[in-house]
N, C-alpha and C positions, 0 to 999 in steps of 0.2 A: 297475377301474372308470373312472379317466380315460382307457385307452387307448378304451374301448369310448364312452364319450361322445366321443373325437376323431374317431373311427372313424364315428361316424355324422353328427357333422358333417362330415367327407371326402365322403361317401356322397350328403348330402344336396344339398354343393355341386355335385358332380359329376355327379348323375345327375340332380334335379331331382328335383320331385314326382311326376312321371306313372312314370319311370324306378326312381326311389328305392319308387314303393310297388309295380310290378314285384317290383322285389327283394326287398323286406319280404315279399310275399303267397308266393311262391316259399322264403325262407328258414324261413316262419311253418309252411308245411307241414312242411318235412322238418324243422326242430325238433321238432314237434308229433311226430312219429313214430320221433325219436331221443330224446327225454327221455321218450317212454311206455316204448319199450323200455328205456332204463336204469332207470327207478324202478323195473319191475316186480320188479328184484332189489335196488335199494340200501340199503332200510331194512332187507331181510334180509341182506343179506350185511355191513353191519355187526354189525349182532346178534351173526350167527354167528360172526365172526371171533375174538370177543372166547371162545367158546366152544371150536372145532374143534380139536381134537386132532392131526390130520393135515392141516397147513398147506400142506404142496406142493400136495397133491392137489384140496382146496377151493378153491387159487387157478386149476388149470386145470381147476375145472367152471366158474368161474365167468367167467374169460376166454372158454372153448368157449360156454359160452351166450350171452356177450354177441356172441359173434364170429359164431356162427352166423343167432343171431335179426337183426343187421343184415343180415350179406349177403342171406337171404331180402327180405325189407324194400327193401333196395336194387335187388333183381330186382324184384320187383312194384311201386315208385314207379317206375323206367323205363318195366316195359310199361304203367303207366297216366297217366303223363306225358301224351297227344295226347287221353285223356277229361276231363281233370281241367281242358287247357287253355280244349275247348271250353265244360265246366262254368262255368268264371269269366268266359267270352269275351273271352279273351286266348290266340287261337294263340301267339304269343309264349312262352308261358309253357310249352312243353310240353318246348322246347330247354334252358330254366332249370332244369328240375326231373329230366330224364334225365342231365345232366354232374353237378344235385347229388346225383344217388344216388349216385355214387361216397364221397360223405362220408359216408354213416350208417354201415357196418361199420367204417371207422378211428375215427369219435366214438365207437361202440360200445364198440370195444376198449379207448382211450384213456379213458374213461369206468367201465371194471369196472375198471384200476388204481387208478385213483381211491378209488374206492370201498372197495378191497383196503388202502392205503393210512391211510384212515380208522379204518379197522376194525381196526387193528392201532396206533393211536395216533400214526403218524408224519404229524402234520396238519404240519408244518415244510415236509417231503418231498412233500406234498397238494399245497401252495400255492404251492411252483417249478413244478410241474408245470404247474397253472391259470392261474399266473403267464404261463409260456411261452408260451401258448395265445394270449391276450388281445395278448400284446405282439406276437408272428409273425401274427394277424392284421392288428394296425394297420398293420406295418409291408408287409406282402406286397398287402393292399390296395390301400392307400394307391400302392405303385410301379405296380401294374398298373394302375389308375385314370389316373395319370400318365401311361402310355405308351400309354391310349387303349384299355385293351381292355372298358373298359364295362360291363356286368353278368354277362358270363360273367370279365370279372375280378375282380369281387367275389367270384364262388362259388369261382375257382380259386385265391384267398387266402384261404378259408375252408377249403379241403381241405387246404392245405398247411398252415395252422396245427391242426389237428386230427393230421396227421402229426407235426408238431414238438413236438407234448404226446405222441402216443404214444411217441415216441421220449426225449423229457425224463422221461418214465416208467418207462421200462424200466433209467433209470439207477438206481432203487432199488428195483424189484419188477420178477422176470421167471418171471410165471407160464408154464408150458411150454404151448405152445399146440397143439403135437399130440401129446400125452404122453394116456394114458390115464388118467382118473380114477378113483377106488375111491369115492369120496365117495357116498352117497347124492342123489341129484338129488328122490326124491320128498318128504324131511324139507324139502328146499328150496323145493317148492312149497307145501307143506302150507301154512306159512309166510306164503307171497310172496303168495298167490290174494288176499288181502282186501287187502294192501298194494299191490296191482298195480293192481286196480280202483277202488282209493281215488289212485292216482297216475294211472290214466287218465283221470278222472273231471277229476282239476284240468286236465289237461292239453289235454282238450277246452274245457273253461271258459277258460283261460287266455288263448288268442286268439280263442273263438268271436265276440267283440265285432267284430273282424276283419272276420271270414270275412259275417259275418252283416251288415254296413253294407255288403261288396260287392255278396252278392245283393239286399239290400232296395232300396239307393237311393246306393250308390256308387259315382264313377269312380275309374279309378287316380290318378289327384291327390287326391283325395281322400281315400285311403287311405294315399297317401304323409303328407297332414298327419296323419290319425289315429296311423300306427305313430310319426310321429317324436312325437308324444306321449307312446307307451307305450313306447318306447327309453327314454325319459328316466326314465320312471314306473316302469322297470325295477330302479332302483339298490336301493329299500329288499327288491325280491326277492332281488337278487346277494347281501345280506347274511343272509335266509334260507337262501340255499342253503349258503351256507358255514358258518351259525353252528348249523344242525339237525341234519348230521349229528356235530358233535363234540359236541352235549347229548346225540344219542341213545349214541354212545360212551360216554361219560363218564357218562350217566347209569345208560346198561345195567351199566358196572361196579360203580358204585357201588350199584345194585340187586344185583348177583352176591356182593359183601363182605356182603350183607345192615346194610350202616349205613342204618336208614329216617331217622334224623335229618339227617343229608348230604344225602340222598336227596330230602326234601323241600323242605330250603333250596335245592338246585339248584333242583328246580321251580320254588318261588315267584320267586326269581332270576330264570329265564326270561322268566317272563311277566311280570316287573316289566320287565324292558328293551325288550320291547315295547312299554308307556306311555311309557317314556321317551324312544323312537325319535319320539311323536308333535310335538315344539316342531322339530326337524329337517324332519319332513316339511312344517308348516306353514311355517317357512322358505323351503323351497321350490316351496311354493305361494303366496306371497305375490310370492316373486321370479319367477314364470313365465313373464311376458314378457320379463323380461332375461337368461334363461337361455334363451329359445328363439331368442329373436333373436342371444345371442353364438355357440352351438353351430350352428345351424341358417341365420341368413340370416333376412330382412325376409320373404323368400319365405313362411316358416313360419310367421308370428307368428299366425295363426289358430290353432296348436294349442298356444295357451300358456290358455286355458280349461279344454282339454282336459286337459291337464297338473296343473293344479290337482285335477281333479276325480278323475283315475286314479291320482295318488300317494296319495289317501284309501282307494280301493281293496286300491292296492299294501299301506299298513301292515297291512290286515283281513286279506290272505294270508299275512302274517308270523308274523299272531299264530295262522291256521290251523295254518303248517307248524310252529311252535314247539311248537303245544299238542298237534299229532295225532306228533310228536319222542316227547311226553312220555307219549302214550297207547301208543306200539311200545315203548318202552321198559319200560313194567313189563306185557308180556305183554298188551294187548289189543287188537291189531290190525287187529280186529272194526271194532271204535269207531271206528276213520278215517272208513271206509266209512259210519258211518250220520252224521259230521261233516259232509260233502260231499255227499252224496246227493240234498239237494232242487237243490242249482246248476245242475245242467242243466236239468231240465225248469221252473225258476222263470225260469233265464234266459233261455230260446226265449220262451217268452208272454211275458216282456217286451221280447227283442227286438224280436220279431213285433209288438206295440202300438206301441211306442214308435219304434222307428227313423222310420216312413215318416212320421210328425207331426215329428219332432225332431231327427232326422237325426245325424250323430253324439256331439252332445251327450247326446242321449237312451241310443245307445249305452253313452256311458260313465256315466250318473247310472242303469242298469240294472247296469251292473258294478260299482259302487260298492256299489250297493242288497244284491246278490246275494252280494257278498265278505263283505259286512258281516253279513248273517245266518250263514255259514259259520262264521263268526271266532266269532258270539256260541253258536252248537250246541258248537262245539270247545271251548269253554272253560268253557261247561256242562257236557259231559262229561267233562273233567278234573275239576271239582270233585267231581262224583259220584263218580268214581273216587278222587280223591288229597285231595279236600277241602282245595284251594290255588286261590285267586285273586289277580289284581294286587291289588295293595296300595291300599285305598283312597286313605291318604295322595300318594303317588305318582301318583294318576291328578289330585286335586284341583290337582297343584304342577305338572302337566305342562297340564292344560288354561290355566292362569295363563299359563304362559311362553309358550304356543301364542299368546294370543290377543297377547299383547303385540309378539311377533315377527311374527305375520302383520299385523299392523298396521303394525310398523316399516317390513319388508320392502315392504311395497304401497307406502307413500309417499314413502320414501326412494329420491328416482329418481338413479341414479350411471350417468355416461359406461359405455361397458363395457372402458376400460382402468382403473377404481376399481371395478368389481361385483366381481372374485373379492377383493377388499381388506374389500369391504361384505359379501359372505357369509360370508368366514371372521372377521371380527369380530362378527357377530352368531351367528354358529354355536358360536364361540368362548364367547362369553358363555352360551351355554345351562347349559352343565356348573356352572357359575359361578353362575347362578339356582336348579338344583337345590339346589347346598350352600347357599347363604343360607338357603334354605326350610327348610333341617334335614332333605333328603333322606338322607344318611349316618349310618347310626349311629356311634357309637366307634371300634367295629374298623371297621368299614368306611375311617374316617378315618386310619385309624394303617396300616390296609394303602396307602392312599391315599399316605401322606406317608413309608412305607417305598420304595413304588416310586418315587417323586419322585427321593427323595437317592439309589435304585440309579441312577438313569438319570444324575442327576448328576454320579456318580461314573463313571459308563462315559463319559460325556462329558469330564470332565477327565483320565483317563489317556488316550483316545486324543488330544486334545490337546496332549498334554505328551510 
């Protein structure tokens, strides 16, 4: 997460609003293709990885599917780059997309390795591969921009980061890309189709506000401002991208062992976690002006209002991600489609009505409203299937803490040199507030105490 924010700061300062807007538009289009392709088999791969007997053949099938689809999509994007540039009234976009097309097959294969690692419970290895990508992306993009390579340099840096993640991932898992697989692909598709449609809808929805803003009301500079806010609001989604696959893997294994009480406990705590995140979102929303100024500079301060709104929508998307992971784990993949199916038509109508009058603020408001609708539907489906909801007490505590944090953060104006101290101080008070308000039961307090003692013991050992 820190490297992503620092990279965004470097990009905005080196490219300016217009250049950053063009880079973001190209990145959004490519990222939508990449994430849609990888989402086709993501949850299916994680679930099947716990059950298959012929593991090498399964790995080969997953790797070949991702690489093949990535190559086809890369060729298609390169062919359509010029028409897309004309459609967005940005002729220079064509060259950026043609270069970016090289990243698609590399990214897809690297992500396939990531899915296989999660499916086998190798979470540490998956984290190392993912961290290598973000670190390499920051270093390569910064180096190339400082040497005057502009937008093309940022794209080459992204491609290089995908190659590094691919290489690091292959240190932990080596699917035979060119071997013959005996795994029945039809079995994979039978389960994957509803999950693919679910993921495709979410990916279309994810950046639809930015694209509609460009088509209806936006210049490249406006897109740069809006995308700057989007990039900061993406932080909760990074948590969901990391947590939901782990939840799916652990919950699937628990259900396979028929440990029903433990499974329900996991489901309830996962939903509880989405509520506990609310105060942190409130803190960031109250500090929006300071965050935007620190990361992007004064030129991007109009993004602060958008950031405060988009953070709420991002939290709703976290709820959707966690709730649908639960539905997938319990063997109800078709219900994930029901949870998100209204998002596209409702948001399209909303953007069409609101953006011409309210501009970027209207786009953000529609995004928040539709994401909240999807979260409500997802939680309702989980309750219908599992009879679990986020605890009411946790929700009331979270609302109270959020109100206090937002008020303090928005009124406490600290210089840039003190902002990080202020943010960490208020953020550190959040778990303390939950503890003082009685959020944790006796067993959780005992676990927390044991973890603290264990951590202190390790620190003492290292210091001695």
